[in-house]
C-alpha positions as protocol buffer text, in pm:
chain_id: "A"
residue {
  index: 1
  type: UNK
  ca { x: 7106 y: -2770 z: -4271 }
}
residue {
  index: 2
  type: UNK
  ca { x: 7305 y: -2475 z: -4144 }
}
residue {
  index: 3
  type: UNK
  ca { x: 7488 y: -2241 z: -4379 }
}
residue {
  index: 4
  type: UNK
  ca { x: 7785 y: -2420 z: -4528 }
}
residue {
  index: 5
  type: UNK
  ca { x: 7702 y: -2761 z: -4377 }
}
residue {
  index: 6
  type: UNK
  ca { x: 7687 y: -3058 z: -4612 }
}
residue {
  index: 7
  type: UNK
  ca { x: 7505 y: -3383 z: -4540 }
}
residue {
  index: 8
  type: UNK
  ca { x: 7617 y: -3720 z: -4671 }
}
residue {
  index: 9
  type: UNK
  ca { x: 7410 y: -4035 z: -4627 }
}
residue {
  index: 10
  type: UNK
  ca { x: 7581 y: -4373 z: -4654 }
}
residue {
  index: 11
  type: UNK
  ca { x: 7494 y: -4737 z: -4601 }
}
residue {
  index: 12
  type: UNK
  ca { x: 7767 y: -4747 z: -4336 }
}
residue {
  index: 13
  type: UNK
  ca { x: 7967 y: -4478 z: -4157 }
}
residue {
  index: 14
  type: UNK
  ca { x: 8293 y: -4542 z: -3978 }
}
residue {
  index: 15
  type: UNK
  ca { x: 8489 y: -4332 z: -3735 }
}
residue {
  index: 16
  type: UNK
  ca { x: 8805 y: -4365 z: -3532 }
}
residue {
  index: 17
  type: UNK
  ca { x: 9011 y: -4166 z: -3289 }
}
residue {
  index: 18
  type: UNK
  ca { x: 8949 y: -3946 z: -2989 }
}
residue {
  index: 19
  type: UNK
  ca { x: 8605 y: -3835 z: -3108 }
}
residue {
  index: 20
  type: UNK
  ca { x: 8478 y: -4187 z: -3047 }
}
residue {
  index: 21
  type: UNK
  ca { x: 8590 y: -4183 z: -2687 }
}
residue {
  index: 22
  type: UNK
  ca { x: 8432 y: -3842 z: -2636 }
}
residue {
  index: 23
  type: UNK
  ca { x: 8100 y: -3975 z: -2767 }
}
residue {
  index: 24
  type: UNK
  ca { x: 8103 y: -4263 z: -2520 }
}
residue {
  index: 25
  type: UNK
  ca { x: 8264 y: -4545 z: -2721 }
}
residue {
  index: 26
  type: UNK
  ca { x: 8482 y: -4788 z: -2531 }
}
residue {
  index: 27
  type: UNK
  ca { x: 8764 y: -4771 z: -2783 }
}
residue {
  index: 28
  type: UNK
  ca { x: 8913 y: -4525 z: -3029 }
}
residue {
  index: 29
  type: UNK
  ca { x: 8969 y: -4797 z: -3290 }
}
residue {
  index: 30
  type: UNK
  ca { x: 8786 y: -4774 z: -3623 }
}
residue {
  index: 31
  type: UNK
  ca { x: 8424 y: -4883 z: -3588 }
}
residue {
  index: 32
  type: UNK
  ca { x: 8082 y: -4839 z: -3742 }
}
residue {
  index: 33
  type: UNK
  ca { x: 7881 y: -4546 z: -3603 }
}
residue {
  index: 34
  type: UNK
  ca { x: 7538 y: -4397 z: -3660 }
}
residue {
  index: 35
  type: UNK
  ca { x: 7667 y: -4059 z: -3764 }
}
residue {
  index: 36
  type: UNK
  ca { x: 7944 y: -3803 z: -3744 }
}
residue {
  index: 37
  type: UNK
  ca { x: 7991 y: -3429 z: -3767 }
}
residue {
  index: 38
  type: UNK
  ca { x: 8324 y: -3305 z: -3894 }
}
residue {
  index: 39
  type: UNK
  ca { x: 8356 y: -2935 z: -3804 }
}
residue {
  index: 40
  type: UNK
  ca { x: 8661 y: -2885 z: -4025 }
}
residue {
  index: 41
  type: UNK
  ca { x: 8481 y: -3018 z: -4332 }
}
residue {
  index: 42
  type: UNK
  ca { x: 8142 y: -2892 z: -4204 }
}
residue {
  index: 43
  type: UNK
  ca { x: 8004 y: -3232 z: -4297 }
}
residue {
  index: 44
  type: UNK
  ca { x: 7737 y: -3443 z: -4130 }
}
residue {
  index: 45
  type: UNK
  ca { x: 7752 y: -3807 z: -4235 }
}
residue {
  index: 46
  type: UNK
  ca { x: 7463 y: -4037 z: -4145 }
}
residue {
  index: 47
  type: UNK
  ca { x: 7441 y: -4415 z: -4165 }
}
residue {
  index: 48
  type: UNK
  ca { x: 7125 y: -4577 z: -4296 }
}
residue {
  index: 49
  type: UNK
  ca { x: 7209 y: -4902 z: -4117 }
}
residue {
  index: 50
  type: UNK
  ca { x: 7329 y: -4813 z: -3766 }
}
residue {
  index: 51
  type: UNK
  ca { x: 7062 y: -4701 z: -3524 }
}
residue {
  index: 52
  type: UNK
  ca { x: 6782 y: -4464 z: -3618 }
}
residue {
  index: 53
  type: UNK
  ca { x: 6895 y: -4240 z: -3908 }
}
residue {
  index: 54
  type: UNK
  ca { x: 6652 y: -3962 z: -3812 }
}
residue {
  index: 55
  type: UNK
  ca { x: 6769 y: -3957 z: -3452 }
}
residue {
  index: 56
  type: UNK
  ca { x: 7133 y: -3976 z: -3560 }
}
residue {
  index: 57
  type: UNK
  ca { x: 7084 y: -3688 z: -3805 }
}
residue {
  index: 58
  type: UNK
  ca { x: 6924 y: -3470 z: -3541 }
}
residue {
  index: 59
  type: UNK
  ca { x: 7199 y: -3554 z: -3290 }
}
residue {
  index: 60
  type: UNK
  ca { x: 7466 y: -3453 z: -3540 }
}
residue {
  index: 61
  type: UNK
  ca { x: 7261 y: -3147 z: -3641 }
}
residue {
  index: 62
  type: UNK
  ca { x: 7287 y: -3017 z: -3285 }
}
residue {
  index: 63
  type: UNK
  ca { x: 7667 y: -3029 z: -3315 }
}
residue {
  index: 64
  type: UNK
  ca { x: 7652 y: -2853 z: -3653 }
}
residue {
  index: 65
  type: UNK
  ca { x: 7410 y: -2587 z: -3534 }
}
residue {
  index: 66
  type: UNK
  ca { x: 7630 y: -2514 z: -3234 }
}
residue {
  index: 67
  type: UNK
  ca { x: 7932 y: -2480 z: -3463 }
}
residue {
  index: 68
  type: UNK
  ca { x: 7727 y: -2250 z: -3689 }
}
residue {
  index: 69
  type: UNK
  ca { x: 7647 y: -2017 z: -3399 }
}
residue {
  index: 70
  type: UNK
  ca { x: 7280 y: -2096 z: -3329 }
}
residue {
  index: 71
  type: UNK
  ca { x: 7342 y: -2029 z: -2959 }
}
residue {
  index: 72
  type: UNK
  ca { x: 7483 y: -1724 z: -2785 }
}
residue {
  index: 73
  type: UNK
  ca { x: 7782 y: -1781 z: -2557 }
}
residue {
  index: 74
  type: UNK
  ca { x: 7558 y: -1742 z: -2252 }
}
residue {
  index: 75
  type: UNK
  ca { x: 7301 y: -1990 z: -2386 }
}
residue {
  index: 76
  type: UNK
  ca { x: 7564 y: -2249 z: -2470 }
}
residue {
  index: 77
  type: UNK
  ca { x: 7728 y: -2198 z: -2128 }
}
residue {
  index: 78
  type: UNK
  ca { x: 7395 y: -2277 z: -1961 }
}
residue {
  index: 79
  type: UNK
  ca { x: 7371 y: -2602 z: -2159 }
}
residue {
  index: 80
  type: UNK
  ca { x: 7735 y: -2684 z: -2081 }
}
residue {
  index: 81
  type: UNK
  ca { x: 7669 y: -2634 z: -1710 }
}
residue {
  index: 82
  type: UNK
  ca { x: 7371 y: -2871 z: -1725 }
}
residue {
  index: 83
  type: UNK
  ca { x: 7577 y: -3128 z: -1912 }
}
residue {
  index: 84
  type: UNK
  ca { x: 7868 y: -3105 z: -1668 }
}
residue {
  index: 85
  type: UNK
  ca { x: 7632 y: -3128 z: -1372 }
}
residue {
  index: 86
  type: UNK
  ca { x: 7397 y: -3402 z: -1501 }
}
residue {
  index: 87
  type: UNK
  ca { x: 7410 y: -3525 z: -1858 }
}
residue {
  index: 88
  type: UNK
  ca { x: 7770 y: -3641 z: -1894 }
}
residue {
  index: 89
  type: UNK
  ca { x: 7718 y: -3884 z: -1608 }
}
residue {
  index: 90
  type: UNK
  ca { x: 7367 y: -3984 z: -1713 }
}
residue {
  index: 91
  type: UNK
  ca { x: 7474 y: -4064 z: -2070 }
}
residue {
  index: 92
  type: UNK
  ca { x: 7816 y: -4197 z: -1967 }
}
residue {
  index: 93
  type: UNK
  ca { x: 8008 y: -3963 z: -2198 }
}
residue {
  index: 94
  type: UNK
  ca { x: 8317 y: -3761 z: -2108 }
}
residue {
  index: 95
  type: UNK
  ca { x: 8235 y: -3477 z: -2348 }
}
residue {
  index: 96
  type: UNK
  ca { x: 8009 y: -3189 z: -2248 }
}
residue {
  index: 97
  type: UNK
  ca { x: 7870 y: -3135 z: -2600 }
}
residue {
  index: 98
  type: UNK
  ca { x: 7787 y: -3505 z: -2638 }
}
residue {
  index: 99
  type: UNK
  ca { x: 7592 y: -3486 z: -2313 }
}
residue {
  index: 100
  type: UNK
  ca { x: 7396 y: -3194 z: -2456 }
}
residue {
  index: 101
  type: UNK
  ca { x: 7329 y: -3378 z: -2783 }
}
residue {
  index: 102
  type: UNK
  ca { x: 7205 y: -3691 z: -2604 }
}
residue {
  index: 103
  type: UNK
  ca { x: 6984 y: -3484 z: -2370 }
}
residue {
  index: 104
  type: UNK
  ca { x: 6839 y: -3303 z: -2673 }
}
residue {
  index: 105
  type: UNK
  ca { x: 6759 y: -3639 z: -2835 }
}
residue {
  index: 106
  type: UNK
  ca { x: 6579 y: -3766 z: -2527 }
}
residue {
  index: 107
  type: UNK
  ca { x: 6388 y: -3439 z: -2492 }
}
residue {
  index: 108
  type: UNK
  ca { x: 6291 y: -3440 z: -2861 }
}
residue {
  index: 109
  type: UNK
  ca { x: 6155 y: -3796 z: -2834 }
}
residue {
  index: 110
  type: UNK
  ca { x: 5959 y: -3709 z: -2516 }
}
residue {
  index: 111
  type: UNK
  ca { x: 6176 y: -3918 z: -2286 }
}
residue {
  index: 112
  type: UNK
  ca { x: 6290 y: -3619 z: -2080 }
}
residue {
  index: 113
  type: UNK
  ca { x: 6131 y: -3294 z: -1971 }
}
residue {
  index: 114
  type: UNK
  ca { x: 6331 y: -2985 z: -1890 }
}
residue {
  index: 115
  type: UNK
  ca { x: 6215 y: -2650 z: -1766 }
}
residue {
  index: 116
  type: UNK
  ca { x: 6282 y: -2292 z: -1857 }
}
residue {
  index: 117
  type: UNK
  ca { x: 6571 y: -2198 z: -2077 }
}
residue {
  index: 118
  type: UNK
  ca { x: 6683 y: -2553 z: -2157 }
}
residue {
  index: 119
  type: UNK
  ca { x: 6344 y: -2628 z: -2313 }
}
residue {
  index: 120
  type: UNK
  ca { x: 6351 y: -2295 z: -2497 }
}
residue {
  index: 121
  type: UNK
  ca { x: 6694 y: -2371 z: -2645 }
}
residue {
  index: 122
  type: UNK
  ca { x: 6607 y: -2729 z: -2739 }
}
residue {
  index: 123
  type: UNK
  ca { x: 6285 y: -2602 z: -2897 }
}
residue {
  index: 124
  type: UNK
  ca { x: 6492 y: -2364 z: -3110 }
}
residue {
  index: 125
  type: UNK
  ca { x: 6694 y: -2658 z: -3246 }
}
residue {
  index: 126
  type: UNK
  ca { x: 6379 y: -2863 z: -3303 }
}
residue {
  index: 127
  type: UNK
  ca { x: 6211 y: -2571 z: -3482 }
}
residue {
  index: 128
  type: UNK
  ca { x: 6513 y: -2523 z: -3708 }
}
residue {
  index: 129
  type: UNK
  ca { x: 6511 y: -2891 z: -3800 }
}
residue {
  index: 130
  type: UNK
  ca { x: 6134 y: -2877 z: -3860 }
}
residue {
  index: 131
  type: UNK
  ca { x: 6175 y: -2576 z: -4092 }
}
residue {
  index: 132
  type: UNK
  ca { x: 6442 y: -2768 z: -4280 }
}
residue {
  index: 133
  type: UNK
  ca { x: 6207 y: -3065 z: -4311 }
}
residue {
  index: 134
  type: UNK
  ca { x: 5929 y: -2839 z: -4439 }
}
residue {
  index: 135
  type: UNK
  ca { x: 6162 y: -2684 z: -4694 }
}
residue {
  index: 136
  type: UNK
  ca { x: 6260 y: -3030 z: -4814 }
}
residue {
  index: 137
  type: UNK
  ca { x: 5893 y: -3131 z: -4836 }
}
residue {
  index: 138
  type: UNK
  ca { x: 5835 y: -2828 z: -5056 }
}
residue {
  index: 139
  type: UNK
  ca { x: 6107 y: -2962 z: -5286 }
}
residue {
  index: 140
  type: UNK
  ca { x: 5922 y: -3292 z: -5326 }
}
residue {
  index: 141
  type: UNK
  ca { x: 6070 y: -3477 z: -5031 }
}
residue {
  index: 142
  type: UNK
  ca { x: 5792 y: -3634 z: -4822 }
}
residue {
  index: 143
  type: UNK
  ca { x: 5961 y: -3886 z: -4594 }
}
residue {
  index: 144
  type: UNK
  ca { x: 6303 y: -3947 z: -4443 }
}
residue {
  index: 145
  type: UNK
  ca { x: 6351 y: -4223 z: -4701 }
}
residue {
  index: 146
  type: UNK
  ca { x: 6273 y: -3974 z: -4981 }
}
residue {
  index: 147
  type: UNK
  ca { x: 6537 y: -3736 z: -4848 }
}
residue {
  index: 148
  type: UNK
  ca { x: 6795 y: -4007 z: -4794 }
}
residue {
  index: 149
  type: UNK
  ca { x: 6715 y: -4179 z: -5123 }
}
residue {
  index: 150
  type: UNK
  ca { x: 6748 y: -3859 z: -5326 }
}
residue {
  index: 151
  type: UNK
  ca { x: 7063 y: -3745 z: -5145 }
}
residue {
  index: 152
  type: UNK
  ca { x: 7251 y: -4057 z: -5254 }
}
């Protein structure tokens, strides 16, 4: 993933606390989620049984790549401004970074088109993830199930 970031794949992933509310959950009580990124542990954890594991992994990867410094301050500020202006409301999340991660997911799946710098920045994340996928393929991983199966 990014330097120093670990990935854990589980049948189920649970989270609780303020992070849930920031990601758009209705409650902060312990509940099953599709994935998490813990910046203190530099750990992405992905569920195989909640939502689309590939989409969840890429959503959490955006958080990890931001924490790892993939973006300059000016680039991230541009994304934050877009999220504050549009994406937080659109995705019904109170957190600016969650708005960015959801917008990235929709862009990556072709559901949204953005112009200029936003597309350039999202393409950088997509390219990084693609390079990671290619590296894993070179190690004998061919599908998402291969990666997840061998990570366990």
